[in-house]
C-alpha positions as CSV (number, residue, x, y, z in Angstrom):
1,M,50.9,156.9,170.8
2,A,54.3,155.3,171.6
3,H,54.4,152.1,173.6
4,G,54.4,152.9,177.3
5,A,53.5,156.6,176.8
6,R,51.0,158.3,179.1
7,E,48.3,160.7,178.1
8,H,47.5,163.8,180.0
9,R,44.2,165.6,179.4
10,Y,43.4,169.3,180.1
11,A,39.9,170.8,180.3
12,V,39.5,174.5,180.0
13,E,36.2,176.4,179.7
14,V,36.1,179.7,177.8
15,V,32.9,181.7,178.4
16,W,32.2,184.8,176.3
17,T,31.1,187.7,178.5
18,G,31.1,190.4,175.9
19,N,27.4,190.4,174.8
20,R,26.2,194.0,175.2
21,G,22.6,192.9,174.6
22,E,22.6,192.7,170.8
23,G,24.9,189.7,170.4
24,T,27.0,189.7,167.3
25,T,24.7,191.8,165.2
26,G,27.6,193.8,163.9
27,Y,31.5,193.9,164.2
28,R,31.4,196.8,166.7
29,A,28.2,195.6,168.5
30,F,30.0,193.2,171.0
31,D,33.0,193.1,173.3
32,R,35.7,190.4,172.9
33,N,35.8,189.9,176.7
34,H,35.7,186.4,178.0
35,E,36.6,184.3,181.0
36,I,39.1,181.4,181.0
37,R,38.1,178.8,183.6
38,V,39.8,175.7,184.9
39,E,38.2,173.9,187.9
40,G,40.0,174.8,191.1
41,K,42.0,177.7,189.7
42,P,41.5,181.4,189.6
43,T,39.6,182.6,186.6
44,L,41.5,184.6,184.0
45,T,39.9,187.5,182.2
46,G,40.5,187.4,178.5
47,S,39.9,189.5,175.5
48,A,41.3,190.0,172.0
49,D,44.5,191.9,171.3
50,P,43.7,195.7,171.4
51,A,44.5,195.7,167.6
52,F,41.4,193.5,167.2
53,R,39.0,195.5,169.4
54,G,40.1,193.8,172.6
55,D,40.4,195.1,176.1
56,P,44.1,195.9,176.8
57,T,43.8,195.1,180.5
58,H,42.9,191.5,179.8
59,W,44.9,188.5,178.7
60,N,44.7,187.7,175.0
61,P,45.5,184.4,173.2
62,E,48.7,185.8,171.9
63,D,49.9,186.8,175.4
64,L,49.0,183.3,176.6
65,L,50.8,181.6,173.8
66,V,54.1,183.5,174.4
67,S,53.8,183.1,178.2
68,S,53.1,179.3,177.7
69,L,56.4,178.9,175.8
70,S,58.3,181.0,178.4
71,E,56.8,179.2,181.4
72,C,57.3,175.7,179.8
73,H,61.0,176.5,179.1
74,M,61.6,177.8,182.6
75,L,60.0,174.8,184.3
76,W,62.1,172.4,182.2
77,F,65.3,174.5,182.7
78,L,64.8,174.5,186.5
79,H,64.2,170.8,186.6
80,L,67.3,170.1,184.5
81,A,69.4,172.5,186.6
82,A,68.4,170.7,189.8
83,V,69.3,167.2,188.4
84,N,72.6,168.5,186.9
85,G,73.9,170.3,190.1
86,V,73.3,173.8,188.8
87,V,71.9,176.0,191.6
88,V,69.7,178.7,190.2
89,T,68.9,181.6,192.5
90,D,66.9,183.7,190.1
91,Y,65.2,183.3,186.8
92,R,63.4,186.0,184.7
93,D,62.4,185.9,181.1
94,T,61.2,188.8,178.9
95,A,59.8,186.7,176.0
96,T,58.7,188.3,172.8
97,G,56.7,187.0,169.9
98,T,56.1,188.1,166.3
99,M,52.8,187.5,164.6
100,A,52.3,188.3,160.9
101,V,48.7,189.2,159.8
102,S,47.8,189.4,156.1
103,R,45.5,191.9,154.5
104,D,42.6,189.5,154.7
105,G,43.0,189.1,158.4
106,D,44.6,185.6,158.4
107,G,47.8,185.3,160.5
108,Q,50.2,183.2,162.4
109,F,53.1,183.5,164.7
110,T,56.4,183.5,162.8
111,E,58.7,183.2,165.9
112,V,59.1,183.6,169.6
113,T,62.3,184.6,171.3
114,L,62.9,183.8,175.0
115,H,65.3,186.1,176.9
116,P,65.9,184.1,180.1
117,R,68.1,185.9,182.6
118,V,69.4,183.2,184.9
119,T,71.4,183.8,188.1
120,V,73.4,180.8,189.4
121,R,75.1,180.4,192.8
122,D,78.6,179.7,191.6
123,A,80.7,180.8,188.6
124,D,81.7,177.2,187.8
125,M,78.0,176.5,186.9
126,V,77.9,179.0,184.1
127,T,79.3,176.7,181.4
128,K,76.5,174.2,182.0
129,V,73.7,176.7,181.6
130,E,73.8,177.1,177.8
131,K,73.6,173.3,177.4
132,L,70.6,173.2,179.8
133,H,68.8,175.9,177.8
134,T,69.3,173.8,174.6
135,E,68.0,170.6,176.4
136,A,65.1,172.5,178.0
137,N,64.0,173.7,174.5
138,A,64.2,170.2,173.1
139,K,62.0,168.9,176.0
140,C,59.5,171.7,176.4
141,F,56.1,170.2,175.5
142,I,54.8,173.6,174.2
143,A,57.8,174.4,172.0
144,R,57.7,170.9,170.5
145,S,54.0,171.5,169.6
146,V,54.3,174.8,167.7
147,N,55.1,175.1,164.0
148,F,57.4,178.2,164.3
149,P,60.9,178.6,165.7
150,V,61.4,179.3,169.4
151,H,64.7,181.1,169.7
152,H,66.7,181.8,172.9
153,A,68.9,184.7,173.8
154,P,69.9,183.8,177.4
155,E,72.0,185.7,179.8
156,T,73.7,184.1,182.8
157,L,74.7,185.9,186.0
158,V,76.5,184.7,189.1
159,A,75.0,185.6,192.5
160,P,77.1,188.0,194.5
161,G,79.1,186.7,197.4
């Protein structure tokens, strides 16, 4: 670890809730449902992607990975906007991810694309926004930790009035 760096630790408990009474006696004998718990926070209900016999109404690891990248970028972007005099009045992202799965079931993400739609207060702030997206991508802890590209297709709007 670099001189002067700080460590942050995170503790998450994942509890399988999908035992129907026979455990994992067969591929179809159990549910993929689970709970994701962090002390002091609401419990998330998780499962596998529906393509892998999961419950489509629950969060899956792939959803959480894509949302982590989107959320991290947004938080860095908003911070950078605030310290650079760019007043953001709305931020929405419809992030997408692509995962390739081989015939033997191995797989990995090949890319994620963020589509942030940012509304700023004044038209003179628009030119700074693209630079802030680039800087946010470079600073995002999650994007820096993955081994696939995180692309950006931003759109900038100016608030009416």
